[in-house]
N, C-alpha and C positions, 0 to 999 in steps of 0.2 A: 697304727700312729694317725688320729686327724691330719687332713691335709691343712693347707691353711686356702683360703677362698683368694687373698691380695697380702701385699707383702702390708706386714704395721709398720706406722713409721710412728712411735711414739712422740708425743712434742717436749722437750723443752723448760724446764722452771725457767733460767733465767737467758740461756744465749743460745746459739744454734747447735753449741757446741754436745749443748746435754740430750741433745736426739737421738735416739735409737730408734735399732731396727728388728725387728723379731726375726733372724732366721731357723729352721726345721732340718736335719740333716738324721739319721740315722739314728743318734743318740736323742733329741729332743728337739726343745727347742729351745735356742740359742741372744740373746739379747746382747748387741753390738750398740755400740757411739758410734756413728756416722761417721765423726770426728774422724779416728779409728782404720777406717776402710781406704785401706789407697788403692786397694782399684778391685774390678769381678772381672770373671773372665767368663766369658762362656764359650761350651759345647755341646754341640747336639741339646739333650734336652737338658744336660744341667751347665749348673755357674756354681765357679768356686770364686769365692772370695779370702782379698789379701789382706789381713789388719796389721797393723800395727799393736803388739801381745804389750800392753803398759807395764807389766811384772816383769819380760825379759824383752828391757829397750833392746837386744842384737837381731832377735829373731822379733821374722815376719813369721803369724799365725796364719793357716790357709783352713777356712769350711768350704766343703760341696751342699751344696742344694736339690734337690730334685729338678727344678725349676729353667727352664730356660731364660737368657740374658732379658730378651723380650718385659718380661715378669717384672722386671723393678727398673723399667723405665724410668720409672718416678723419680729412682735418688737424679736422675737430672734435673728434677725439682728444687734440688735438698742440694746444690756446689755440686755436683758431677758432671763431668764433661763426655763425650763422646770420641775415642781416637781413633777406632773401626768399625766394622759388624760385631767383635766378639767383643770387645772393652771399654768399659768404661770405668775413668777414676777419677778421685777424688782431687779435685782444684784446689782446695788447698797445698799440700806435693809437689804441687804442680815448679819449678823451678824453672826450665826453659823449653823452648821448642824449638830444635833446628836445624838448618838451615834443609837437611836431609828429611825436616815431618819427621820428627820425633819426638815426642816428649818426652821428659826427662823430668823424673820424679826425683827432691829431695835427699828420701828416705832413700839409704842403698843404691842413688841414683838410678835405677831402674830407669828401662826405654820401653818405649811403648811407642811399636808405628801405627802413624795417621796414613789415614788415604786421606785423598784428595777431595771427597765428597766431604769428609766430615772437618776435615780439616780448613773447609774455609766455613760453615756450622761452628766450629768451635772461635774460631778467629771473631763472627759478629759478634761471640756470646764473650769475649773477653772484649770483646771492639778495640782490634786490634787493626789497621790498615792491610789488606789481603795482598799488595800491589809492594 
């Protein structure tokens, strides 16, 4: 199977909700709306994307790719924040940031730990006073 040289983002027609990403796994290349991605979690040389499945709204779909999370850093330019070294998440689903530095996502109330380094960057991105 041909490897992608870099992540592909396909521009939306009217809104950013239409922007899609091409993710390759052992079954082929799949196109997903960025809006549907809850978060991506890196694990060594692999990244698993967790997404809302529009056909089954009560389920979270996962797809694992053979690229590390650094390969997908460009997602940070498309409305994603970084919680820690292993996780980037979609700011659309951000519900709150707890006092114990956990990000709570609106969908299924997923909890993601935010490390202090990335907390400051996240607060700056969201224009929140760190104090």
